[in-house]
HTML snippet that shows the backbone in 3Dmol.js (N, CA, C, O; Angstrom):
<script src="https://3Dmol.org/build/3Dmol-min.js"></script>
<div id="view" style="width:600px;height:400px;position:relative"></div>
<script>
const pdb = `
ATOM      1  N   MET A   1      52.312   9.008 -23.031  1.00  0.00           N
ATOM      2  CA  MET A   1      53.546   8.463 -24.624  1.00  0.00           C
ATOM      3  C   MET A   1      53.857   7.637 -23.706  1.00  0.00           C
ATOM      4  O   MET A   1      53.495   7.986 -22.582  1.00  0.00           O
ATOM      5  N   ILE A   2      54.526   6.437 -23.797  1.00  0.00           N
ATOM      6  CA  ILE A   2      55.343   5.442 -23.285  1.00  0.00           C
ATOM      7  C   ILE A   2      56.962   5.937 -23.699  1.00  0.00           C
ATOM      8  O   ILE A   2      57.594   6.634 -24.492  1.00  0.00           O
ATOM      9  N   SER A   3      57.102   5.058 -22.581  1.00  0.00           N
ATOM     10  CA  SER A   3      58.772   4.950 -22.533  1.00  0.00           C
ATOM     11  C   SER A   3      58.903   3.426 -22.357  1.00  0.00           C
ATOM     12  O   SER A   3      58.033   2.645 -21.974  1.00  0.00           O
ATOM     13  N   LYS A   4      60.584   3.085 -22.835  1.00  0.00           N
ATOM     14  CA  LYS A   4      61.297   1.972 -22.523  1.00  0.00           C
ATOM     15  C   LYS A   4      61.169   1.670 -20.807  1.00  0.00           C
ATOM     16  O   LYS A   4      60.899   0.503 -20.523  1.00  0.00           O
ATOM     17  N   ASN A   5      61.306   2.431 -19.899  1.00  0.00           N
ATOM     18  CA  ASN A   5      61.429   2.580 -18.822  1.00  0.00           C
ATOM     19  C   ASN A   5      59.878   2.839 -17.704  1.00  0.00           C
ATOM     20  O   ASN A   5      59.851   3.041 -16.490  1.00  0.00           O
ATOM     21  N   MET A   6      58.751   2.732 -18.672  1.00  0.00           N
ATOM     22  CA  MET A   6      57.146   2.525 -18.290  1.00  0.00           C
ATOM     23  C   MET A   6      57.563   1.414 -17.845  1.00  0.00           C
ATOM     24  O   MET A   6      58.432   0.616 -18.196  1.00  0.00           O
ATOM     25  N   PRO A   7      56.291   1.518 -16.431  1.00  0.00           N
ATOM     26  CA  PRO A   7      55.922  -0.072 -15.809  1.00  0.00           C
ATOM     27  C   PRO A   7      54.736  -0.381 -16.938  1.00  0.00           C
ATOM     28  O   PRO A   7      53.843   0.310 -17.429  1.00  0.00           O
ATOM     29  N   ILE A   8      55.118  -1.607 -17.089  1.00  0.00           N
ATOM     30  CA  ILE A   8      53.825  -2.494 -17.877  1.00  0.00           C
ATOM     31  C   ILE A   8      52.534  -2.244 -17.478  1.00  0.00           C
ATOM     32  O   ILE A   8      51.704  -1.688 -18.197  1.00  0.00           O
ATOM     33  N   PRO A   9      52.327  -2.640 -16.340  1.00  0.00           N
ATOM     34  CA  PRO A   9      50.837  -2.135 -14.992  1.00  0.00           C
ATOM     35  C   PRO A   9      50.385  -1.018 -15.803  1.00  0.00           C
ATOM     36  O   PRO A   9      49.339  -1.008 -16.453  1.00  0.00           O
ATOM     37  N   GLU A  10      51.294  -0.009 -15.720  1.00  0.00           N
ATOM     38  CA  GLU A  10      50.970   1.843 -16.448  1.00  0.00           C
ATOM     39  C   GLU A  10      50.539   1.800 -17.571  1.00  0.00           C
ATOM     40  O   GLU A  10      49.544   2.463 -17.861  1.00  0.00           O
ATOM     41  N   ILE A  11      51.156   1.032 -18.468  1.00  0.00           N
ATOM     42  CA  ILE A  11      50.830   1.316 -19.874  1.00  0.00           C
ATOM     43  C   ILE A  11      49.518   0.509 -20.366  1.00  0.00           C
ATOM     44  O   ILE A  11      48.689   0.870 -21.201  1.00  0.00           O
ATOM     45  N   VAL A  12      49.565  -0.709 -19.599  1.00  0.00           N
ATOM     46  CA  VAL A  12      47.993  -1.390 -19.682  1.00  0.00           C
ATOM     47  C   VAL A  12      46.922  -0.480 -19.314  1.00  0.00           C
ATOM     48  O   VAL A  12      45.960  -0.246 -20.045  1.00  0.00           O
ATOM     49  N   ASP A  13      47.137   0.111 -17.979  1.00  0.00           N
ATOM     50  CA  ASP A  13      45.898   0.767 -17.309  1.00  0.00           C
ATOM     51  C   ASP A  13      45.838   2.380 -18.235  1.00  0.00           C
ATOM     52  O   ASP A  13      44.906   3.184 -18.242  1.00  0.00           O
ATOM     53  N   ARG A  14      46.809   2.450 -18.764  1.00  0.00           N
ATOM     54  CA  ARG A  14      46.749   4.673 -19.010  1.00  0.00           C
ATOM     55  C   ARG A  14      46.204   4.004 -20.640  1.00  0.00           C
ATOM     56  O   ARG A  14      45.175   4.561 -21.022  1.00  0.00           O
ATOM     57  N   TYR A  15      46.732   2.944 -21.590  1.00  0.00           N
ATOM     58  CA  TYR A  15      46.277   2.938 -23.007  1.00  0.00           C
ATOM     59  C   TYR A  15      46.007   1.144 -22.968  1.00  0.00           C
ATOM     60  O   TYR A  15      46.965   0.574 -23.492  1.00  0.00           O
ATOM     61  N   PRO A  16      45.269   0.480 -22.625  1.00  0.00           N
ATOM     62  CA  PRO A  16      44.501  -0.443 -23.142  1.00  0.00           C
ATOM     63  C   PRO A  16      44.592  -1.074 -24.255  1.00  0.00           C
ATOM     64  O   PRO A  16      44.864  -2.266 -24.399  1.00  0.00           O
ATOM     65  N   PHE A  17      44.246   0.133 -25.507  1.00  0.00           N
ATOM     66  CA  PHE A  17      44.210  -0.061 -26.506  1.00  0.00           C
ATOM     67  C   PHE A  17      45.458  -0.672 -27.557  1.00  0.00           C
ATOM     68  O   PHE A  17      45.490  -1.069 -28.722  1.00  0.00           O
ATOM     69  N   LEU A  18      46.654  -0.473 -26.222  1.00  0.00           N
ATOM     70  CA  LEU A  18      47.895  -1.076 -27.439  1.00  0.00           C
ATOM     71  C   LEU A  18      48.122  -2.230 -27.020  1.00  0.00           C
ATOM     72  O   LEU A  18      49.232  -2.696 -27.279  1.00  0.00           O
ATOM     73  N   ILE A  19      47.076  -3.119 -26.185  1.00  0.00           N
ATOM     74  CA  ILE A  19      47.527  -4.251 -25.727  1.00  0.00           C
ATOM     75  C   ILE A  19      47.618  -4.890 -27.192  1.00  0.00           C
ATOM     76  O   ILE A  19      48.602  -5.527 -27.568  1.00  0.00           O
ATOM     77  N   ASP A  20      46.435  -4.640 -28.010  1.00  0.00           N
ATOM     78  CA  ASP A  20      46.690  -5.506 -29.265  1.00  0.00           C
ATOM     79  C   ASP A  20      47.761  -5.258 -30.018  1.00  0.00           C
ATOM     80  O   ASP A  20      48.312  -6.189 -30.604  1.00  0.00           O
ATOM     81  N   PHE A  21      48.215  -3.991 -30.117  1.00  0.00           N
ATOM     82  CA  PHE A  21      49.522  -3.244 -31.180  1.00  0.00           C
ATOM     83  C   PHE A  21      50.452  -4.369 -30.663  1.00  0.00           C
ATOM     84  O   PHE A  21      50.990  -5.121 -31.475  1.00  0.00           O
ATOM     85  N   PHE A  22      50.637  -4.489 -29.449  1.00  0.00           N
ATOM     86  CA  PHE A  22      52.079  -5.100 -28.647  1.00  0.00           C
ATOM     87  C   PHE A  22      51.829  -6.773 -29.185  1.00  0.00           C
ATOM     88  O   PHE A  22      52.693  -7.338 -29.855  1.00  0.00           O
ATOM     89  N   LEU A  23      50.757  -7.337 -28.857  1.00  0.00           N
ATOM     90  CA  LEU A  23      50.706  -8.502 -29.192  1.00  0.00           C
ATOM     91  C   LEU A  23      50.762  -8.689 -30.710  1.00  0.00           C
ATOM     92  O   LEU A  23      51.140  -9.787 -31.118  1.00  0.00           O
ATOM     93  N   LYS A  24      50.495  -7.931 -31.414  1.00  0.00           N
ATOM     94  CA  LYS A  24      50.779  -7.875 -32.975  1.00  0.00           C
ATOM     95  C   LYS A  24      52.504  -8.341 -33.199  1.00  0.00           C
ATOM     96  O   LYS A  24      53.041  -9.191 -33.910  1.00  0.00           O
ATOM     97  N   LYS A  25      52.981  -7.421 -32.308  1.00  0.00           N
ATOM     98  CA  LYS A  25      54.550  -7.348 -32.514  1.00  0.00           C
ATOM     99  C   LYS A  25      55.120  -8.389 -31.874  1.00  0.00           C
ATOM    100  O   LYS A  25      56.346  -8.501 -31.896  1.00  0.00           O
ATOM    101  N   GLY A  26      54.295  -9.344 -31.182  1.00  0.00           N
ATOM    102  CA  GLY A  26      55.243 -10.487 -30.677  1.00  0.00           C
ATOM    103  C   GLY A  26      55.242 -10.299 -29.036  1.00  0.00           C
ATOM    104  O   GLY A  26      55.656 -11.243 -28.362  1.00  0.00           O
ATOM    105  N   ILE A  27      54.769  -9.055 -28.358  1.00  0.00           N
ATOM    106  CA  ILE A  27      55.349  -8.836 -27.000  1.00  0.00           C
ATOM    107  C   ILE A  27      53.864  -8.673 -26.325  1.00  0.00           C
ATOM    108  O   ILE A  27      52.910  -7.905 -26.449  1.00  0.00           O
ATOM    109  N   LYS A  28      54.282 -10.090 -25.359  1.00  0.00           N
ATOM    110  CA  LYS A  28      53.142 -10.296 -24.412  1.00  0.00           C
ATOM    111  C   LYS A  28      52.994  -8.885 -23.418  1.00  0.00           C
ATOM    112  O   LYS A  28      53.936  -8.097 -23.506  1.00  0.00           O
ATOM    113  N   LEU A  29      52.288  -8.657 -22.830  1.00  0.00           N
ATOM    114  CA  LEU A  29      51.598  -7.764 -21.813  1.00  0.00           C
ATOM    115  C   LEU A  29      51.110  -8.097 -20.718  1.00  0.00           C
ATOM    116  O   LEU A  29      51.075  -7.519 -19.631  1.00  0.00           O
ATOM    117  N   MET A  30      50.489  -9.695 -21.288  1.00  0.00           N
ATOM    118  CA  MET A  30      49.365  -9.757 -19.963  1.00  0.00           C
ATOM    119  C   MET A  30      49.353 -11.564 -20.396  1.00  0.00           C
ATOM    120  O   MET A  30      49.072 -12.140 -21.447  1.00  0.00           O
ATOM    121  N   VAL A  31      49.851 -12.126 -18.880  1.00  0.00           N
ATOM    122  CA  VAL A  31      49.148 -14.035 -19.700  1.00  0.00           C
ATOM    123  C   VAL A  31      48.389 -14.248 -19.295  1.00  0.00           C
ATOM    124  O   VAL A  31      48.088 -13.387 -18.468  1.00  0.00           O
ATOM    125  N   CYS A  32      47.579 -15.186 -19.365  1.00  0.00           N
ATOM    126  CA  CYS A  32      46.598 -15.334 -18.307  1.00  0.00           C
ATOM    127  C   CYS A  32      45.499 -14.410 -17.953  1.00  0.00           C
ATOM    128  O   CYS A  32      44.946 -14.620 -16.873  1.00  0.00           O
ATOM    129  N   GLY A  33      45.148 -13.562 -18.576  1.00  0.00           N
ATOM    130  CA  GLY A  33      44.375 -12.494 -18.296  1.00  0.00           C
ATOM    131  C   GLY A  33      44.873 -11.253 -16.993  1.00  0.00           C
ATOM    132  O   GLY A  33      44.259 -10.260 -16.603  1.00  0.00           O
ATOM    133  N   ASP A  34      46.276 -11.832 -16.544  1.00  0.00           N
ATOM    134  CA  ASP A  34      47.368 -11.119 -15.388  1.00  0.00           C
ATOM    135  C   ASP A  34      48.241 -10.212 -16.333  1.00  0.00           C
ATOM    136  O   ASP A  34      48.674 -10.668 -17.391  1.00  0.00           O
ATOM    137  N   VAL A  35      48.496  -8.900 -15.926  1.00  0.00           N
ATOM    138  CA  VAL A  35      49.255  -7.889 -16.080  1.00  0.00           C
ATOM    139  C   VAL A  35      50.661  -8.507 -15.707  1.00  0.00           C
ATOM    140  O   VAL A  35      50.879  -8.808 -14.533  1.00  0.00           O
ATOM    141  N   LEU A  36      51.919  -8.762 -16.991  1.00  0.00           N
ATOM    142  CA  LEU A  36      52.938  -8.990 -16.307  1.00  0.00           C
ATOM    143  C   LEU A  36      53.536  -7.871 -15.846  1.00  0.00           C
ATOM    144  O   LEU A  36      53.130  -6.787 -16.265  1.00  0.00           O
ATOM    145  N   TRP A  37      54.618  -7.929 -14.891  1.00  0.00           N
ATOM    146  CA  TRP A  37      55.304  -6.993 -14.221  1.00  0.00           C
ATOM    147  C   TRP A  37      56.685  -6.657 -14.421  1.00  0.00           C
ATOM    148  O   TRP A  37      57.457  -7.552 -14.764  1.00  0.00           O
ATOM    149  N   GLY A  38      57.114  -5.436 -14.245  1.00  0.00           N
ATOM    150  CA  GLY A  38      58.187  -5.137 -14.969  1.00  0.00           C
ATOM    151  C   GLY A  38      58.138  -3.989 -16.097  1.00  0.00           C
ATOM    152  O   GLY A  38      57.045  -3.560 -16.469  1.00  0.00           O
ATOM    153  N   THR A  39      59.572  -3.406 -16.737  1.00  0.00           N
ATOM    154  CA  THR A  39      59.090  -2.600 -17.378  1.00  0.00           C
ATOM    155  C   THR A  39      59.163  -3.130 -19.025  1.00  0.00           C
ATOM    156  O   THR A  39      59.597  -4.179 -19.502  1.00  0.00           O
ATOM    157  N   LEU A  40      58.482  -1.813 -19.723  1.00  0.00           N
ATOM    158  CA  LEU A  40      58.470  -2.557 -20.913  1.00  0.00           C
ATOM    159  C   LEU A  40      59.683  -2.910 -21.716  1.00  0.00           C
ATOM    160  O   LEU A  40      59.748  -3.821 -22.542  1.00  0.00           O
ATOM    161  N   GLU A  41      60.630  -2.086 -21.377  1.00  0.00           N
ATOM    162  CA  GLU A  41      62.149  -2.533 -21.705  1.00  0.00           C
ATOM    163  C   GLU A  41      62.484  -4.390 -21.246  1.00  0.00           C
ATOM    164  O   GLU A  41      62.771  -5.316 -22.005  1.00  0.00           O
ATOM    165  N   GLU A  42      62.332  -4.393 -19.980  1.00  0.00           N
ATOM    166  CA  GLU A  42      62.459  -6.097 -19.989  1.00  0.00           C
ATOM    167  C   GLU A  42      61.638  -7.177 -20.131  1.00  0.00           C
ATOM    168  O   GLU A  42      61.727  -8.391 -19.948  1.00  0.00           O
ATOM    169  N   GLU A  43      60.570  -6.175 -20.616  1.00  0.00           N
ATOM    170  CA  GLU A  43      59.529  -7.486 -21.375  1.00  0.00           C
ATOM    171  C   GLU A  43      60.103  -7.852 -22.859  1.00  0.00           C
ATOM    172  O   GLU A  43      60.046  -9.006 -23.282  1.00  0.00           O
ATOM    173  N   VAL A  44      60.641  -6.818 -23.589  1.00  0.00           N
ATOM    174  CA  VAL A  44      60.807  -6.619 -24.903  1.00  0.00           C
ATOM    175  C   VAL A  44      62.636  -7.417 -24.920  1.00  0.00           C
ATOM    176  O   VAL A  44      63.092  -7.778 -26.004  1.00  0.00           O
ATOM    177  N   ASN A  45      63.269  -7.545 -23.937  1.00  0.00           N
ATOM    178  CA  ASN A  45      64.371  -7.612 -23.900  1.00  0.00           C
ATOM    179  C   ASN A  45      64.209  -9.469 -23.807  1.00  0.00           C
ATOM    180  O   ASN A  45      64.967 -10.245 -24.388  1.00  0.00           O
ATOM    181  N   ARG A  46      63.018  -9.878 -22.920  1.00  0.00           N
ATOM    182  CA  ARG A  46      63.050 -11.009 -22.808  1.00  0.00           C
ATOM    183  C   ARG A  46      62.237 -11.920 -23.393  1.00  0.00           C
ATOM    184  O   ARG A  46      62.071 -13.107 -23.116  1.00  0.00           O
ATOM    185  N   GLN A  47      61.488 -10.879 -24.680  1.00  0.00           N
ATOM    186  CA  GLN A  47      61.114 -11.659 -25.811  1.00  0.00           C
ATOM    187  C   GLN A  47      62.156 -11.676 -26.605  1.00  0.00           C
ATOM    188  O   GLN A  47      61.903 -11.918 -27.785  1.00  0.00           O
ATOM    189  N   GLY A  48      63.088 -11.521 -26.362  1.00  0.00           N
ATOM    190  CA  GLY A  48      64.117 -11.239 -27.777  1.00  0.00           C
ATOM    191  C   GLY A  48      63.957 -10.331 -29.133  1.00  0.00           C
ATOM    192  O   GLY A  48      64.080 -10.726 -30.292  1.00  0.00           O
ATOM    193  N   LYS A  49      63.660  -9.049 -28.687  1.00  0.00           N
ATOM    194  CA  LYS A  49      63.001  -8.313 -29.651  1.00  0.00           C
ATOM    195  C   LYS A  49      63.858  -6.878 -29.164  1.00  0.00           C
ATOM    196  O   LYS A  49      63.345  -5.811 -29.500  1.00  0.00           O
ATOM    197  N   SER A  50      65.022  -6.846 -28.459  1.00  0.00           N
ATOM    198  CA  SER A  50      65.754  -5.631 -28.125  1.00  0.00           C
ATOM    199  C   SER A  50      66.139  -5.037 -29.150  1.00  0.00           C
ATOM    200  O   SER A  50      66.304  -3.820 -29.065  1.00  0.00           O
ATOM    201  N   GLU A  51      66.315  -5.509 -30.027  1.00  0.00           N
ATOM    202  CA  GLU A  51      66.606  -4.367 -31.457  1.00  0.00           C
ATOM    203  C   GLU A  51      65.466  -3.548 -31.885  1.00  0.00           C
ATOM    204  O   GLU A  51      65.580  -2.350 -32.141  1.00  0.00           O
ATOM    205  N   GLU A  52      64.457  -4.147 -31.953  1.00  0.00           N
ATOM    206  CA  GLU A  52      63.130  -3.502 -32.306  1.00  0.00           C
ATOM    207  C   GLU A  52      62.232  -2.387 -31.017  1.00  0.00           C
ATOM    208  O   GLU A  52      61.154  -1.795 -30.961  1.00  0.00           O
ATOM    209  N   LEU A  53      62.924  -2.495 -30.508  1.00  0.00           N
ATOM    210  CA  LEU A  53      62.204  -1.529 -29.182  1.00  0.00           C
ATOM    211  C   LEU A  53      62.108  -0.148 -29.048  1.00  0.00           C
ATOM    212  O   LEU A  53      61.244   0.430 -28.388  1.00  0.00           O
ATOM    213  N   ASP A  54      63.253   0.520 -29.857  1.00  0.00           N
ATOM    214  CA  ASP A  54      62.958   1.980 -30.338  1.00  0.00           C
ATOM    215  C   ASP A  54      62.001   2.176 -31.338  1.00  0.00           C
ATOM    216  O   ASP A  54      61.274   3.166 -31.251  1.00  0.00           O
ATOM    217  N   SER A  55      61.892   1.482 -32.172  1.00  0.00           N
ATOM    218  CA  SER A  55      61.024   1.312 -33.390  1.00  0.00           C
ATOM    219  C   SER A  55      59.558   0.788 -33.093  1.00  0.00           C
ATOM    220  O   SER A  55      58.636   1.161 -33.819  1.00  0.00           O
ATOM    221  N   ILE A  56      59.292  -0.242 -31.825  1.00  0.00           N
ATOM    222  CA  ILE A  56      57.905  -0.195 -31.755  1.00  0.00           C
ATOM    223  C   ILE A  56      57.465   0.565 -30.395  1.00  0.00           C
ATOM    224  O   ILE A  56      56.383   0.122 -30.007  1.00  0.00           O
ATOM    225  N   ILE A  57      57.835   1.286 -29.800  1.00  0.00           N
ATOM    226  CA  ILE A  57      58.028   2.949 -28.708  1.00  0.00           C
ATOM    227  C   ILE A  57      57.763   4.131 -29.707  1.00  0.00           C
ATOM    228  O   ILE A  57      56.927   5.009 -29.495  1.00  0.00           O
ATOM    229  N   LYS A  58      58.536   4.062 -30.778  1.00  0.00           N
ATOM    230  CA  LYS A  58      57.923   5.136 -31.770  1.00  0.00           C
ATOM    231  C   LYS A  58      56.629   4.986 -32.354  1.00  0.00           C
ATOM    232  O   LYS A  58      55.922   5.968 -32.578  1.00  0.00           O
ATOM    233  N   GLU A  59      56.121   3.308 -32.728  1.00  0.00           N
ATOM    234  CA  GLU A  59      55.190   3.392 -33.643  1.00  0.00           C
ATOM    235  C   GLU A  59      54.173   3.420 -32.114  1.00  0.00           C
ATOM    236  O   GLU A  59      53.153   4.108 -32.141  1.00  0.00           O
ATOM    237  N   ALA A  60      54.442   2.836 -31.149  1.00  0.00           N
ATOM    238  CA  ALA A  60      52.991   2.993 -30.025  1.00  0.00           C
ATOM    239  C   ALA A  60      52.755   4.778 -29.946  1.00  0.00           C
ATOM    240  O   ALA A  60      51.841   5.558 -30.212  1.00  0.00           O
ATOM    241  N   ASN A  61      53.835   4.847 -29.540  1.00  0.00           N
ATOM    242  CA  ASN A  61      53.448   6.102 -29.393  1.00  0.00           C
ATOM    243  C   ASN A  61      52.953   7.566 -30.799  1.00  0.00           C
ATOM    244  O   ASN A  61      52.888   8.793 -30.722  1.00  0.00           O
ATOM    245  N   GLN A  62      52.807   6.969 -31.475  1.00  0.00           N
ATOM    246  CA  GLN A  62      51.930   7.317 -32.986  1.00  0.00           C
ATOM    247  C   GLN A  62      50.826   6.727 -32.958  1.00  0.00           C
ATOM    248  O   GLN A  62      49.918   7.396 -33.450  1.00  0.00           O
ATOM    249  N   ILE A  63      50.558   5.796 -32.600  1.00  0.00           N
ATOM    250  CA  ILE A  63      48.905   5.233 -32.317  1.00  0.00           C
ATOM    251  C   ILE A  63      48.286   5.933 -31.172  1.00  0.00           C
ATOM    252  O   ILE A  63      47.120   6.323 -31.108  1.00  0.00           O
ATOM    253  N   ILE A  64      49.282   6.054 -30.205  1.00  0.00           N
ATOM    254  CA  ILE A  64      48.700   7.263 -28.815  1.00  0.00           C
ATOM    255  C   ILE A  64      48.347   8.657 -29.444  1.00  0.00           C
ATOM    256  O   ILE A  64      47.532   9.386 -28.878  1.00  0.00           O
ATOM    257  N   GLN A  65      48.782   8.921 -30.276  1.00  0.00           N
ATOM    258  CA  GLN A  65      49.007  10.281 -30.842  1.00  0.00           C
ATOM    259  C   GLN A  65      47.521  10.393 -31.780  1.00  0.00           C
ATOM    260  O   GLN A  65      46.771  11.369 -31.795  1.00  0.00           O
ATOM    261  N   GLU A  66      47.328   8.994 -32.607  1.00  0.00           N
ATOM    262  CA  GLU A  66      46.541   9.423 -33.091  1.00  0.00           C
ATOM    263  C   GLU A  66      44.596   8.893 -32.455  1.00  0.00           C
ATOM    264  O   GLU A  66      43.509   9.179 -32.957  1.00  0.00           O
ATOM    265  N   LYS A  67      44.851   8.281 -31.534  1.00  0.00           N
ATOM    266  CA  LYS A  67      44.000   7.329 -30.836  1.00  0.00           C
ATOM    267  C   LYS A  67      43.747   7.952 -29.708  1.00  0.00           C
ATOM    268  O   LYS A  67      42.548   7.892 -29.434  1.00  0.00           O
ATOM    269  N   GLY A  68      44.438   8.577 -28.871  1.00  0.00           N
ATOM    270  CA  GLY A  68      44.345   9.615 -27.549  1.00  0.00           C
ATOM    271  C   GLY A  68      43.747   8.740 -26.643  1.00  0.00           C
ATOM    272  O   GLY A  68      44.213   7.633 -26.374  1.00  0.00           O
ATOM    273  N   SER A  69      42.830   9.159 -26.214  1.00  0.00           N
ATOM    274  CA  SER A  69      41.874   8.809 -25.274  1.00  0.00           C
ATOM    275  C   SER A  69      40.815   8.161 -25.526  1.00  0.00           C
ATOM    276  O   SER A  69      40.164   7.550 -24.678  1.00  0.00           O
ATOM    277  N   SER A  70      40.465   8.265 -27.111  1.00  0.00           N
ATOM    278  CA  SER A  70      39.413   7.874 -27.899  1.00  0.00           C
ATOM    279  C   SER A  70      39.371   6.019 -28.522  1.00  0.00           C
ATOM    280  O   SER A  70      38.567   5.180 -28.928  1.00  0.00           O
ATOM    281  N   GLY A  71      40.595   6.163 -28.282  1.00  0.00           N
ATOM    282  CA  GLY A  71      41.278   4.518 -28.667  1.00  0.00           C
ATOM    283  C   GLY A  71      40.181   3.288 -27.798  1.00  0.00           C
ATOM    284  O   GLY A  71      39.546   3.381 -26.748  1.00  0.00           O
ATOM    285  N   ARG A  72      40.308   2.365 -28.621  1.00  0.00           N
ATOM    286  CA  ARG A  72      39.826   1.460 -28.065  1.00  0.00           C
ATOM    287  C   ARG A  72      40.267   0.873 -26.733  1.00  0.00           C
ATOM    288  O   ARG A  72      41.427   0.536 -26.494  1.00  0.00           O
ATOM    289  N   THR A  73      39.011   0.758 -25.689  1.00  0.00           N
ATOM    290  CA  THR A  73      39.809   0.345 -24.502  1.00  0.00           C
ATOM    291  C   THR A  73      39.652  -1.078 -23.758  1.00  0.00           C
ATOM    292  O   THR A  73      39.594  -1.406 -22.573  1.00  0.00           O
ATOM    293  N   TYR A  74      39.601  -1.945 -25.279  1.00  0.00           N
ATOM    294  CA  TYR A  74      39.585  -3.021 -25.087  1.00  0.00           C
ATOM    295  C   TYR A  74      40.516  -4.119 -25.736  1.00  0.00           C
ATOM    296  O   TYR A  74      41.325  -3.615 -26.515  1.00  0.00           O
ATOM    297  N   LEU A  75      40.606  -5.458 -25.617  1.00  0.00           N
ATOM    298  CA  LEU A  75      41.521  -6.046 -27.116  1.00  0.00           C
ATOM    299  C   LEU A  75      40.968  -6.426 -28.200  1.00  0.00           C
ATOM    300  O   LEU A  75      40.125  -7.323 -28.215  1.00  0.00           O
ATOM    301  N   ASP A  76      41.349  -5.824 -29.203  1.00  0.00           N
ATOM    302  CA  ASP A  76      40.681  -6.879 -30.723  1.00  0.00           C
ATOM    303  C   ASP A  76      41.225  -7.794 -31.054  1.00  0.00           C
ATOM    304  O   ASP A  76      42.319  -7.948 -31.597  1.00  0.00           O
ATOM    305  N   LEU A  77      40.160  -8.742 -30.604  1.00  0.00           N
ATOM    306  CA  LEU A  77      40.298 -10.173 -31.250  1.00  0.00           C
ATOM    307  C   LEU A  77      39.726 -10.369 -32.362  1.00  0.00           C
ATOM    308  O   LEU A  77      39.720 -11.519 -32.801  1.00  0.00           O
ATOM    309  N   GLY A  78      39.057  -9.239 -33.156  1.00  0.00           N
ATOM    310  CA  GLY A  78      39.121  -9.343 -34.807  1.00  0.00           C
ATOM    311  C   GLY A  78      37.970 -10.439 -34.981  1.00  0.00           C
ATOM    312  O   GLY A  78      38.233 -11.496 -34.408  1.00  0.00           O
ATOM    313  N   GLY A  79      36.780 -10.402 -35.639  1.00  0.00           N
ATOM    314  CA  GLY A  79      36.095 -10.982 -36.486  1.00  0.00           C
ATOM    315  C   GLY A  79      34.787 -10.018 -35.957  1.00  0.00           C
ATOM    316  O   GLY A  79      33.951  -9.734 -36.815  1.00  0.00           O
ATOM    317  N   ARG A  80      34.619  -9.590 -34.794  1.00  0.00           N
ATOM    318  CA  ARG A  80      33.250  -8.232 -34.175  1.00  0.00           C
ATOM    319  C   ARG A  80      33.700  -7.158 -35.213  1.00  0.00           C
ATOM    320  O   ARG A  80      34.804  -7.046 -35.745  1.00  0.00           O
ATOM    321  N   ASN A  81      32.821  -6.561 -35.339  1.00  0.00           N
ATOM    322  CA  ASN A  81      32.297  -5.458 -35.714  1.00  0.00           C
ATOM    323  C   ASN A  81      31.373  -4.207 -34.738  1.00  0.00           C
ATOM    324  O   ASN A  81      30.949  -3.147 -35.198  1.00  0.00           O
ATOM    325  N   ASP A  82      31.264  -4.561 -33.679  1.00  0.00           N
ATOM    326  CA  ASP A  82      30.471  -3.961 -32.510  1.00  0.00           C
ATOM    327  C   ASP A  82      31.209  -3.070 -32.267  1.00  0.00           C
ATOM    328  O   ASP A  82      30.485  -2.283 -31.657  1.00  0.00           O
ATOM    329  N   GLY A  83      32.610  -2.450 -32.354  1.00  0.00           N
ATOM    330  CA  GLY A  83      33.234  -1.536 -31.427  1.00  0.00           C
ATOM    331  C   GLY A  83      34.319  -1.110 -32.206  1.00  0.00           C
ATOM    332  O   GLY A  83      35.122  -0.294 -31.754  1.00  0.00           O
TER     333      GLY A  83
END
`;
const viewer = $3Dmol.createViewer("view");
viewer.addModel(pdb, "pdb");
viewer.setStyle({}, {cartoon: {color: "spectrum"}});
viewer.zoomTo();
viewer.render();
</script>
């Protein structure tokens, strides 16, 4: 499960399938292939979505519960049906 104080590198390492979820929510965890530093809360605030933080975390944790470790371990860019 994730929390607002969780470092972004830890989120990406533990739950790489959430990269796509956060991107669709307008939250970048990576830029040019590099993982951003700081906590999830810091990045959400930096991207102007602080009012959505609690609901984003709740939804992300629901995804973790549903997918667990069997979720996709890569960024889904769409258009591919092989994974």
